[in-house]
C-alpha positions, 0 to 999 in steps of 0.5 A: 185523062178521065175525071177519076184521074188525080193530078198532084198539086205540087207545093214546091216554089217551082210548082207555084211559079209554073201555075202562075205562068199558066194563068198569065198565059190566059187573057182572062182578067180573073186569071190575074188574081189567080196568078197573084195567089200562086206567086204569093204562095211561091215566094212564101214556099221558097222562104219556107224551104230556106227556113226549114234548111236553117232549122236543120243546120241548127239541129246539126250544130246542137248534135256536135257540128260546127260551122267553119269560117266559110260556112259562117259567111255563107249563112250570113248571106243566106239570112240577109244578103241578096248575093248569089253564092256559087260553090264550084266542087272541083276534083283534086286536079282542078276540074269542076264536077258539080256546082252548088248555087244559092239563089236568094229570095231578094228584098225586092222580091219580098216587097213584091210579095207584100204588094201582091196582098192587095190582089188577094182580097175582094176588089172594091172598084169595078174597072172596065176592060180598057182601064190601064190598071189591067195592063199595069197589073199584068206587067207587075205580075210578069216582073214578079215571075222574073224575080221568082224565077231567079230565086228558084234557079239554085239548088243549095238551101242551107249553109254547108257544115263541117264536122272537124271530127269526121272530116265530113261536110253536111249540106242541104240541097235539091236538084236543079230545075233541069236535073232529076233527083237521081242525077243530083244524088249521083253527082254529090252523094258518093261517100268518101269523095274528096274535092276542093270547094271554090266559093264565089259571091255574085251580084245579080248581073255577075251571076246572069253573065256567068250562067 
């Protein structure tokens, strides 16, 4: 790579998370502060993705869409709940061909984000390398990484909407971390495909055990 090559600065929550991991992989003390910044931005970016998805669904409602009973439940959980929501998309014969998974920015992660604010300002105390503050701060940042990893695992960004007139469902989703946009589109983008939707509301441990 030459000095003239340009590297894209990704703005997805997963991009911020990746940069935070890279910072924490270094033993340099100042990288803790840079990691804190990336994590704070990652949390905000994921929340913003969900907020933008909700704005999109609100617009759809105004255009004549209505939320079915199932979608109203999902939207309530997206807004206030810490549960993982998994929608198994099944062929008419029952076989699962794809999943939509909503992974929330939990109340715990939001509180962690607020705590990160103390690391984003000039420090008023000089601490020697042996001060336990450094190891405790690193441990805290690593715990934030774990929580943010959970929040970006999913691919569902907003409540599905059902249009009773056209009999079609509108969803706001994105590829899974290990999936390309083309693969994601091919899995769920076929017009006219009929499927059954099985919805599960999972707590953190249940979601971990079933993943």
